[in-house]
C-alpha positions as a LaTeX table, in Angstrom:
\begin{tabular}{lrrr}
\hline
Residue & $x$ (\AA) & $y$ (\AA) & $z$ (\AA) \\
\hline
Met1 & 124.68 & 95.71 & 101.63 \\
Gly2 & 122.42 & 94.64 & 98.62 \\
Leu3 & 120.62 & 91.93 & 97.15 \\
Leu4 & 123.57 & 90.16 & 94.94 \\
Asp5 & 127.07 & 90.68 & 94.99 \\
Gln6 & 126.89 & 92.37 & 91.67 \\
Asn7 & 129.23 & 95.23 & 90.39 \\
Asn8 & 128.15 & 97.95 & 88.22 \\
Leu9 & 124.24 & 96.60 & 88.20 \\
Asn10 & 121.79 & 98.66 & 85.77 \\
Pro11 & 118.32 & 99.26 & 86.78 \\
Arg12 & 117.37 & 99.73 & 82.88 \\
Thr13 & 118.47 & 96.40 & 82.44 \\
Ala14 & 117.17 & 94.95 & 85.88 \\
Ile15 & 113.56 & 96.19 & 84.32 \\
Gln16 & 114.09 & 94.98 & 81.27 \\
Gln17 & 114.93 & 91.52 & 82.71 \\
Arg18 & 111.76 & 91.59 & 84.96 \\
Asn19 & 114.56 & 91.04 & 87.63 \\
Pro20 & 113.53 & 92.07 & 91.05 \\
Asn21 & 116.56 & 91.33 & 93.12 \\
Ala22 & 118.54 & 92.77 & 90.47 \\
Leu23 & 116.52 & 95.87 & 90.20 \\
Ile24 & 116.71 & 96.93 & 94.21 \\
Thr25 & 120.43 & 95.98 & 94.40 \\
Ser26 & 121.11 & 98.32 & 91.45 \\
Val27 & 119.39 & 101.36 & 93.48 \\
Ser28 & 120.39 & 99.84 & 96.92 \\
Ala29 & 123.13 & 102.96 & 97.59 \\
Gln30 & 120.50 & 105.53 & 97.09 \\
Leu31 & 118.16 & 103.52 & 98.69 \\
Gln32 & 120.06 & 103.49 & 102.34 \\
Arg33 & 120.88 & 107.24 & 102.02 \\
Ser34 & 117.41 & 108.00 & 101.68 \\
Leu35 & 115.98 & 106.08 & 104.21 \\
Pro36 & 115.52 & 107.52 & 107.57 \\
Ala37 & 118.17 & 107.10 & 110.06 \\
Arg38 & 115.88 & 104.41 & 112.01 \\
Leu39 & 115.84 & 102.33 & 109.26 \\
Arg40 & 119.58 & 102.07 & 108.13 \\
Lys41 & 120.85 & 100.03 & 109.90 \\
Asp42 & 118.29 & 97.01 & 108.69 \\
Ala43 & 118.07 & 98.26 & 105.00 \\
Asp44 & 118.52 & 94.89 & 103.91 \\
Arg45 & 115.24 & 93.77 & 105.31 \\
Phe46 & 114.01 & 97.11 & 103.41 \\
Glu47 & 115.38 & 95.98 & 100.37 \\
Arg48 & 114.15 & 92.28 & 100.54 \\
Leu49 & 110.53 & 93.91 & 101.22 \\
Leu50 & 110.57 & 95.65 & 98.19 \\
Ala51 & 111.70 & 92.91 & 96.05 \\
Thr52 & 109.07 & 90.95 & 97.37 \\
Asp53 & 106.65 & 93.34 & 96.43 \\
Phe54 & 107.78 & 92.99 & 92.57 \\
Arg55 & 107.49 & 89.51 & 92.82 \\
Lys56 & 104.04 & 89.37 & 93.93 \\
Asn57 & 103.02 & 92.09 & 90.86 \\
Pro58 & 104.87 & 91.68 & 87.87 \\
Lys59 & 102.80 & 94.33 & 86.38 \\
Leu60 & 105.39 & 97.26 & 88.21 \\
Phe61 & 108.05 & 96.36 & 85.40 \\
Lys62 & 105.33 & 97.54 & 82.66 \\
Cys63 & 105.91 & 101.12 & 84.44 \\
Asp64 & 108.11 & 104.36 & 82.66 \\
Glu65 & 112.03 & 103.48 & 84.24 \\
Ala66 & 112.05 & 107.14 & 85.77 \\
Ser67 & 108.13 & 106.88 & 87.13 \\
Leu68 & 109.64 & 103.65 & 88.87 \\
Leu69 & 112.78 & 104.48 & 89.74 \\
Ala70 & 111.21 & 107.68 & 91.60 \\
Ala71 & 108.41 & 106.15 & 93.40 \\
Leu72 & 111.26 & 103.70 & 94.99 \\
Met73 & 112.95 & 106.58 & 96.29 \\
Glu74 & 109.60 & 108.20 & 97.76 \\
Val75 & 109.27 & 104.96 & 99.48 \\
Ala76 & 112.73 & 105.02 & 101.21 \\
Gln77 & 112.23 & 108.74 & 102.21 \\
Leu78 & 108.85 & 107.95 & 103.73 \\
Gly79 & 109.97 & 105.05 & 105.64 \\
Leu80 & 107.47 & 102.96 & 105.17 \\
Glu81 & 107.04 & 99.28 & 104.55 \\
Pro82 & 105.30 & 97.71 & 101.50 \\
Gly83 & 103.50 & 94.42 & 101.25 \\
Ala84 & 102.18 & 92.73 & 104.29 \\
Ala85 & 102.67 & 95.38 & 106.57 \\
Gln86 & 100.21 & 97.61 & 104.21 \\
Gln87 & 101.80 & 100.81 & 104.98 \\
Ile88 & 102.14 & 101.77 & 101.20 \\
His89 & 101.47 & 99.86 & 98.08 \\
Leu90 & 103.30 & 100.39 & 94.61 \\
Val91 & 100.75 & 100.39 & 92.29 \\
Pro92 & 100.98 & 100.14 & 88.24 \\
Tyr93 & 98.50 & 102.82 & 86.53 \\
Gly94 & 99.42 & 102.27 & 82.65 \\
Arg95 & 103.07 & 103.46 & 82.50 \\
Glu96 & 103.33 & 105.12 & 85.78 \\
Cys97 & 104.21 & 103.95 & 89.12 \\
Lys98 & 101.66 & 105.34 & 91.72 \\
Leu99 & 101.89 & 105.09 & 95.91 \\
Ile100 & 98.99 & 104.95 & 97.55 \\
Ile101 & 99.60 & 104.91 & 101.69 \\
Gly102 & 97.41 & 102.56 & 104.10 \\
Phe103 & 96.09 & 103.62 & 107.07 \\
Arg104 & 98.79 & 101.67 & 108.30 \\
Gly105 & 101.01 & 104.23 & 106.43 \\
Tyr106 & 100.02 & 107.22 & 108.26 \\
Val107 & 99.92 & 105.51 & 112.00 \\
Glu108 & 103.52 & 104.96 & 111.26 \\
Ile109 & 104.62 & 108.13 & 110.10 \\
Ala110 & 102.49 & 109.82 & 112.96 \\
Arg111 & 103.86 & 107.03 & 115.75 \\
Asn112 & 107.70 & 108.38 & 114.60 \\
Ala113 & 106.59 & 112.09 & 114.83 \\
Gly114 & 105.45 & 111.34 & 118.96 \\
Val115 & 101.62 & 110.45 & 118.03 \\
Thr116 & 99.77 & 107.49 & 118.84 \\
Ile117 & 96.64 & 107.01 & 116.05 \\
His118 & 95.13 & 104.57 & 117.58 \\
Val119 & 92.74 & 101.72 & 115.49 \\
Pro120 & 90.13 & 103.31 & 113.65 \\
Val121 & 86.79 & 101.60 & 115.28 \\
Pro122 & 83.42 & 101.12 & 113.37 \\
Val123 & 80.07 & 101.62 & 115.27 \\
Tyr124 & 77.16 & 99.25 & 114.16 \\
Glu125 & 73.54 & 100.10 & 114.64 \\
Gly126 & 72.54 & 99.34 & 118.16 \\
Asp127 & 75.82 & 99.58 & 119.48 \\
Asp128 & 75.77 & 101.85 & 122.95 \\
Trp129 & 78.05 & 104.34 & 121.68 \\
Arg130 & 78.49 & 107.94 & 123.02 \\
Glu131 & 78.04 & 110.15 & 119.73 \\
Gln132 & 80.96 & 112.54 & 120.20 \\
Pro133 & 82.39 & 113.24 & 123.74 \\
Ser134 & 82.98 & 117.19 & 123.91 \\
Ser135 & 86.63 & 116.84 & 125.63 \\
Pro136 & 89.43 & 114.45 & 126.66 \\
Asp137 & 87.88 & 114.10 & 130.02 \\
Gln138 & 85.36 & 112.40 & 128.91 \\
Pro139 & 85.56 & 108.84 & 127.83 \\
Ile140 & 84.76 & 107.60 & 124.67 \\
Ile141 & 81.88 & 105.46 & 125.76 \\
His142 & 81.19 & 102.20 & 122.55 \\
Asn143 & 80.34 & 98.61 & 123.77 \\
Arg144 & 79.52 & 96.32 & 120.50 \\
Lys145 & 76.75 & 94.84 & 120.31 \\
Arg146 & 75.83 & 93.11 & 116.96 \\
Arg147 & 78.29 & 92.70 & 114.31 \\
Ser148 & 76.20 & 91.83 & 111.53 \\
Ala149 & 73.83 & 95.52 & 111.77 \\
Glu150 & 74.86 & 98.49 & 109.24 \\
Leu151 & 77.58 & 100.47 & 109.81 \\
Thr152 & 76.79 & 103.88 & 111.38 \\
Tyr153 & 79.98 & 105.76 & 111.91 \\
Val154 & 83.89 & 105.28 & 112.18 \\
Trp155 & 85.60 & 107.00 & 114.86 \\
Cys156 & 89.87 & 107.24 & 115.60 \\
Arg157 & 91.34 & 109.01 & 118.40 \\
Ala158 & 95.21 & 109.86 & 118.58 \\
Thr159 & 97.20 & 110.77 & 122.03 \\
Asp160 & 100.72 & 112.07 & 122.84 \\
Gly161 & 103.15 & 108.94 & 122.66 \\
Asp162 & 101.51 & 106.27 & 124.96 \\
Gly163 & 99.26 & 108.99 & 126.70 \\
Asp164 & 95.49 & 107.04 & 127.50 \\
Lys165 & 93.59 & 110.26 & 126.78 \\
Trp166 & 92.66 & 111.31 & 123.97 \\
Lys167 & 93.96 & 114.30 & 122.17 \\
Trp168 & 92.40 & 114.57 & 118.59 \\
Leu169 & 89.22 & 112.93 & 117.56 \\
Asp170 & 87.59 & 112.32 & 114.61 \\
Val171 & 84.23 & 110.90 & 114.04 \\
Met172 & 82.45 & 110.35 & 110.49 \\
Thr173 & 79.10 & 109.50 & 109.73 \\
Arg174 & 77.87 & 106.89 & 107.36 \\
Asp175 & 76.86 & 109.63 & 105.05 \\
Glu176 & 79.93 & 111.98 & 105.24 \\
Ile177 & 82.18 & 108.20 & 104.57 \\
Asp178 & 80.16 & 107.39 & 101.46 \\
Gln179 & 80.32 & 110.78 & 100.17 \\
Ile180 & 84.44 & 109.83 & 99.46 \\
Gly181 & 83.60 & 106.19 & 98.14 \\
Ala182 & 81.23 & 107.86 & 95.60 \\
Ser183 & 83.95 & 110.24 & 94.25 \\
Gln184 & 86.17 & 106.87 & 94.06 \\
Leu185 & 83.80 & 104.24 & 92.58 \\
Thr186 & 83.93 & 103.16 & 89.23 \\
Ser187 & 82.41 & 99.93 & 87.56 \\
Asn188 & 85.83 & 97.85 & 88.08 \\
Arg189 & 84.25 & 95.12 & 90.12 \\
Gln190 & 88.13 & 94.79 & 91.81 \\
Asn191 & 87.07 & 98.33 & 93.45 \\
Pro192 & 87.93 & 98.46 & 97.20 \\
Trp193 & 84.95 & 100.24 & 98.06 \\
Gln194 & 82.88 & 97.24 & 96.65 \\
Thr195 & 84.83 & 94.72 & 97.94 \\
Asn196 & 86.42 & 95.97 & 101.46 \\
Tyr197 & 84.36 & 99.06 & 102.48 \\
Val198 & 84.94 & 98.80 & 106.33 \\
Glu199 & 88.71 & 98.92 & 105.39 \\
Met200 & 88.60 & 101.91 & 102.82 \\
Ala201 & 86.20 & 103.67 & 105.53 \\
Lys202 & 88.78 & 102.98 & 108.37 \\
Lys203 & 91.43 & 104.76 & 106.18 \\
Thr204 & 88.97 & 107.26 & 105.33 \\
Val205 & 88.66 & 108.53 & 108.92 \\
Val206 & 92.82 & 108.08 & 109.96 \\
Arg207 & 93.20 & 110.48 & 106.56 \\
Arg208 & 91.02 & 113.18 & 108.05 \\
Leu209 & 92.36 & 112.82 & 111.65 \\
Ser210 & 96.27 & 112.79 & 109.94 \\
Lys211 & 95.09 & 116.79 & 109.10 \\
Met212 & 94.68 & 117.32 & 112.79 \\
Leu213 & 97.75 & 116.27 & 113.79 \\
Pro214 & 100.62 & 118.48 & 114.86 \\
Ala215 & 102.14 & 119.81 & 111.12 \\
Ser216 & 104.70 & 116.94 & 109.95 \\
Ala217 & 106.23 & 117.11 & 106.87 \\
Lys218 & 106.32 & 113.76 & 106.27 \\
Leu219 & 102.02 & 113.34 & 106.99 \\
Gln220 & 101.65 & 116.55 & 104.62 \\
His221 & 103.66 & 114.85 & 102.05 \\
Ala222 & 102.07 & 111.34 & 102.54 \\
Ala223 & 98.74 & 113.07 & 102.00 \\
Ala224 & 99.63 & 114.89 & 98.70 \\
Ile225 & 101.37 & 111.84 & 97.19 \\
Asp226 & 97.82 & 109.93 & 98.00 \\
Glu227 & 95.67 & 112.88 & 96.68 \\
Thr228 & 97.33 & 111.71 & 93.55 \\
Val229 & 95.53 & 108.92 & 93.32 \\
Tyr230 & 92.36 & 109.32 & 95.51 \\
Gly231 & 91.79 & 113.11 & 93.82 \\
Asn232 & 91.93 & 111.63 & 90.48 \\
Ala233 & 88.16 & 110.31 & 89.72 \\
Asp234 & 89.34 & 109.21 & 86.52 \\
Ala235 & 92.52 & 107.40 & 87.39 \\
Pro236 & 91.90 & 103.09 & 87.08 \\
Val237 & 91.50 & 101.79 & 90.39 \\
Ile238 & 93.29 & 98.69 & 91.74 \\
Asp239 & 92.08 & 95.88 & 94.81 \\
Leu240 & 93.71 & 96.98 & 97.72 \\
Leu241 & 91.87 & 94.20 & 99.82 \\
Pro242 & 94.88 & 92.97 & 102.68 \\
Glu243 & 96.58 & 89.66 & 101.63 \\
Pro244 & 95.00 & 86.81 & 103.88 \\
Ile245 & 96.56 & 86.68 & 107.26 \\
Thr246 & 97.17 & 82.95 & 107.82 \\
Val247 & 97.54 & 82.41 & 111.76 \\
Glu248 & 98.94 & 79.32 & 112.17 \\
Glu249 & 98.15 & 77.05 & 115.33 \\
Val250 & 100.99 & 75.87 & 117.84 \\
Asp251 & 100.84 & 72.67 & 119.81 \\
Pro252 & 100.99 & 74.66 & 123.39 \\
Asp253 & 103.19 & 71.49 & 124.83 \\
Thr254 & 105.36 & 70.68 & 121.62 \\
Gly255 & 105.86 & 74.18 & 120.15 \\
Glu256 & 105.24 & 72.76 & 117.14 \\
Val257 & 102.86 & 74.37 & 114.03 \\
Ile258 & 99.95 & 72.18 & 113.92 \\
Pro259 & 99.03 & 71.27 & 110.03 \\
Pro260 & 95.52 & 72.91 & 109.01 \\
Ala261 & 93.11 & 70.22 & 108.33 \\
Val262 & 92.18 & 69.37 & 104.78 \\
Gly263 & 89.50 & 71.47 & 102.86 \\
Ala264 & 90.45 & 74.29 & 105.70 \\
\hline
\end{tabular}
């Protein structure tokens, strides 16, 4: 069931009117057919997330109709959530709607294929760090010492399902990460490599690690989609900073949310 109880909604009209609910409802049937089976039972929630994304980024309505509709179907086929989950981003590049997959998107696709990609971890100067164990029988030793020091590596491991021993491990040096970042830097002040370097470094190692994992059609498809943006040095850049997360304090006795202090 779509977001509106209206019949014969036309996506072109919805785009012209910049109406997120009408747009998503007009393609609801196609979206639900494209969704993986595990998400179809909660298709309404998925549609609400898409509509919210359009409300937050109304520039999407300036995209070409065909490009916009194709992007919506791609999101559904991948089974990734836009918005706060930061698994996938719909991005207007002029008249074209592009998809950018966050590292959480790669983690989700791998998880659905039975592989757990663990959260990538930055290593800083002064950390107690074994550069790279040679086999899964060797533990990964990393004890953080100083948070404010220079980043030197980012490492990420993947395991079979919920297993503890790593089966796949990738470690990228600062130089390797910077080579990737340099190919994507522009003078745009909103470039995420300039505004949120560590998050981009984490995604870089997850993307490379995903290429080591057992062949997954969806992982390969996700990487191909991502390359259309990150493989194009001339593409305009959008800030992909995560939305700020508000952590609500709860009174342990009453269970009520404590209002933030004035000026916080």
